[in-house]
N, C-alpha and C positions, 0 to 999 in steps of 0.2 A: 504494500500500500504506500509506503514512504516513497519508493521510486516513482510510482504513478503520480503522487502528489507533487513531487519536485519537477518531474518531466512536464506535466501539464501546466504547472505554474509558469515555467520558463517559456514553453511553446505558446501559450495563450498570451502571456505578457508581450512576447515578440509580435504575435499576430495582431495585437491591439495597437501597437505603435503605428501612428500615422493613419489609423482607421477613423472613419467618420464619427464613431462613438466618442473618440477623444475630442474631436471638435465640438460635439454636442456637450460633452462635460465642461469644456471651457466656456461655451455659451451659457449653459445653465449656471455656472459659477459666477457669471457677471450679474445674474439676477437673484440667486438664492445663496444662502449660507453654504459653505463647502460641506459641512456636516450633513445637511439635508440632501445635497446632491449625491454624496457618497453613499448615504443610506438608500436612496432610491436606486442607484446603480447596483448596489449589493443585492437588494431584494430581487430586482429584475434579472440580474445575472444568475443568481442562485436558481431561480425558477426555470429559466431558459436552459441553463446547463444541466439541470437535473433531468429535464426531458431529453436533452442531447445524450447524456450518458446512458439513460435507459435505452434509447434506440441503439446506441453503439454496443452496449452490453448484449442486447438481444441479438444483434447481428453477429457479434463475436462468439457468443455461446451457441447460437443456432447453427453456426457453420464451423465449429471447433476443428473438425477434421480438415478444413481448408485453410488453416492458419497461414501457411506459406503464401498461397495466392492472395489471401486477405492482406497480409503484410505488404506484398507487392502492390496491390491496389491502393493501400494506404500511402505507400511511398509515392506512387504516381499522383495521388491526391495532394500530397504535400508539395510536390513539384508544381502542381497547378496553383496551390496557394502562393508559392514563390512568384509565379507569373502574375497572379492577381495582385500581390503586394507591389510588384514593380509597376503595374498599371496605375495603381494609386486609388484612393478613395477620398472623395470630397463631400463636404456638407453643402447641399444645394441651398440657394437663397431661401426657398420655400421651407426647407427643414430648419434653417437658422431662425426664420421668422416664427415658426411654430414653437421652437424652443424658447424664444423671447416672450411670446404671448401666452405661454402655458399659465393656466389659472388654477385656483384651488390650492390644495396642499402641495408644497414643494416636493415632498417625498413621493406623493402620488403622481404628480405631473412628470417628474424625472423618471420614476419607475415605469410608468406607462410608455413614455417615449423610448426608453432604452429597451424595454421588452419588445416593442414593435420593430425597432431598428435592428435588433439582434436576430430576429427570425430569418433564417437563411443566410446570415452573414458568415464570413469566413471563420470567425471565432467559434460559432456554433458548429460549423462543419468540421473544424479542426478538433473540437471536443468530441464529436461523434466518432471521428477517425481514431482518436486516442483511446476511447472507451472500447473499441473493438479489440484492442491489444492489451490494455492495462486494467488494473483494478478500478471498478466503477466509482467507488467511494472516494478513493484518492484522486481520481481524475476529476470528479465533481468539485471537490474542495479546492484542488489545485487550480483548476480552470477558473473558478470563481475568484480565488485570490489573485491569480495572474491578471485577470481583466480589471478587477477593482484597483490593483496596484498601478497598472498602466494608466487608467483613467484618473487616479489620484495624482499621479505624476503630471498629467496634462493640466489638471486644475492648479496644482502648485506652480508649475512653470508659467501657466497662463496668467495667474494672479500676480506672481512675484515679478516676472519679467515683462509681461504684457506682449509677449512674442510667441510665435509658434515654434515648436521644436524644429531643428534643421531637417527639412523634408527629405532631401536627397540622402543624407547619411542614414536616417531612419529607414527609408524605403529600401536602400541597397542592403543595409545590414539585416533587416528583417527578411528580405527575400533570400539572402544568402543562407540565413539560419534555416529557413524552410527547405531550401534545396539540400542542405546537409542532412536534415532529418529525413527527407524524402529518399535520398541515396542510401542512407543507413537502413531504412525500412525495406527498400527494394533488395539490398544485399542480404538482409536477414531473411526475407521471404524466399529468396532464391537459394538460400542455404549457404551463402558465401561466408556468413559470420558464425555459422555453427548453429 
């Protein structure tokens, strides 16, 4: 479980860097207290990632005899995430306006926005992929920690510096990390790593 927790924390933290969710976190932090933004992000992430690990666990358990091919498919998915990260992810003007106009409880507004934004996002897909191979509980906790930590970083940097993180460094670094994880998974699935 510890390995799954650490691996998913790192992978999801990297996946979240430069993601539109970080931009949403910065936007919400200009309107609400950082504590409320982080609480909303945490609740939404925990719910989305619980569903993600349930799906990943079901796929991994249901097809246990195909762990090699599943690892290769997971590796290919991670290479896809690397390409997706290189392409970039931006917050549209409409999404930024919705974040600024959110009414009601800050935690509810942030939580709802993050829940909807994460459905089908690369962090959700990466969590599903990790859960096919690793302990579901460790993956769930780790992916939640990784995402909240990355978004907390965005809030702190956004508030403290009033600037965005250096996009190119984040984009290339995150993409390279996904590619490395992808190659390792493919090598493991093909039996090259034992």
